[in-house]
C-alpha positions in Angstrom: -41.7 26.4 -40.4 -45.4 25.7 -41.0 -46.7 26.9 -44.3 -50.4 27.6 -44.7 -51.5 25.9 -47.9 -55.3 26.0 -47.3 -55.8 28.6 -50.0 -54.4 26.2 -52.6 -57.2 24.5 -54.4 -58.0 22.9 -57.7 -59.2 26.1 -59.4 -55.6 26.4 -60.9 -56.1 23.4 -63.0 -52.7 22.0 -62.6 -53.0 18.3 -62.0 -50.9 17.2 -59.1 -50.0 20.8 -58.0 -49.0 20.7 -54.3 -46.8 23.8 -53.7 -46.4 27.2 -55.0 -43.0 28.6 -54.0 -42.0 32.3 -53.7 -38.3 33.0 -53.4 -37.2 36.6 -52.8 -33.4 37.3 -53.0 -31.3 40.4 -52.4 -28.8 40.7 -55.3 -25.6 42.5 -55.3 -24.2 43.1 -58.8 -20.4 43.1 -58.4 -19.5 45.0 -61.6 -21.9 48.0 -60.9 -22.3 47.8 -57.2 -26.1 47.9 -57.6 -28.4 46.3 -55.1 -31.7 44.9 -56.2 -34.4 42.5 -54.9 -35.6 39.7 -57.1 -38.7 37.5 -56.7 -39.0 34.2 -58.5 -42.0 31.8 -58.5 -42.0 28.0 -58.8 -44.6 25.3 -58.8 -44.2 21.8 -57.7 -46.1 18.5 -57.5 -44.3 17.9 -54.1 -45.9 18.8 -50.8 -43.0 20.9 -49.6 -42.3 22.9 -46.3 -40.3 26.1 -46.6 -36.9 24.4 -45.8 -37.5 21.7 -48.4 -38.7 24.2 -51.0 -35.6 26.4 -50.6 -33.3 23.3 -50.9 -35.1 22.2 -54.0 -34.7 25.6 -55.6 -31.0 25.8 -54.7 -30.4 22.3 -56.1 -32.3 23.2 -59.3 -30.1 26.3 -60.0 -26.9 24.5 -59.1 -27.6 22.0 -61.9 -28.8 24.8 -64.2 -25.5 26.7 -63.5 -23.3 23.8 -64.4 -25.4 23.1 -67.6 -25.0 26.8 -68.6 -21.1 26.5 -68.3 -21.2 23.3 -70.2 -23.3 24.8 -73.1 -21.5 28.1 -73.2 -18.0 26.5 -73.1 -18.5 23.3 -75.0 -21.6 24.1 -76.9 -23.2 21.0 -75.4 -26.8 21.8 -76.6 -25.4 21.9 -80.3 -23.7 18.5 -80.1 -24.7 16.0 -82.7 -23.2 13.1 -80.9 -26.2 10.8 -80.5 -25.1 7.2 -81.2 -24.1 4.4 -78.8 -22.1 5.6 -75.7 -20.8 8.7 -77.4 -23.1 11.2 -75.7 -22.2 9.8 -72.2 -18.5 9.6 -73.0 -18.4 13.3 -74.2 -20.6 14.5 -71.3 -18.1 12.8 -68.9 -15.1 14.3 -70.8 -16.6 17.8 -70.7 -17.2 17.6 -66.9 -13.6 16.3 -66.4 -12.3 19.2 -68.4 -14.4 21.7 -66.4 -13.2 20.3 -63.2 -9.6 20.4 -64.3 -10.0 24.0 -65.3 -11.5 24.9 -61.9 -8.5 23.3 -60.3 -5.9 25.1 -62.4 -3.9 27.6 -60.6 -2.5 29.4 -63.7 -5.8 30.4 -65.1 -4.2 31.4 -68.4 -7.5 31.8 -70.1 -11.2 32.1 -69.4 -13.1 28.7 -69.4 -14.7 29.7 -72.8 -11.2 30.5 -74.2 -9.8 27.3 -72.7 -12.4 25.4 -74.6 -11.1 26.9 -77.9 -7.3 26.7 -77.1 -5.9 23.2 -78.1 -2.6 23.8 -76.3 -4.2 25.0 -73.0 -6.6 22.1 -73.1 -3.7 19.6 -73.6 -2.0 21.2 -70.6 -5.0 20.7 -68.5 -5.5 17.1 -69.5 -1.8 16.3 -68.8 -2.2 17.9 -65.4 -5.2 15.7 -64.8 -3.3 12.5 -65.8 -0.4 13.4 -63.4 -2.8 13.8 -60.5 -3.8 10.1 -60.6 
């Protein structure tokens, strides 16, 4: 799809601005059954066509979604682990725990509760060790 960008000029004062992206989504709220339309805007220093822009937006929200789960479950943003290889080691362990939880067939708890339940966490880690 060819996008007309001739209207985009320097009057916006954003150095390197190449794209303004508008994404309109139809949203179905599962709990209420309500249907809404949402519009989100993005700016980018990349010269993107419509397909590339949509792919970039989806990739961005995929990362944000995972970060939200890590922060809500493991309070990752509040972590004070800052020295040596500690931050990387704990980041990897959190992602392993999240993956094991997603693969768990019993789902005895929500992922947030699983983050607080030592026994359940131990069960998940044991199952991960057995999968090797």
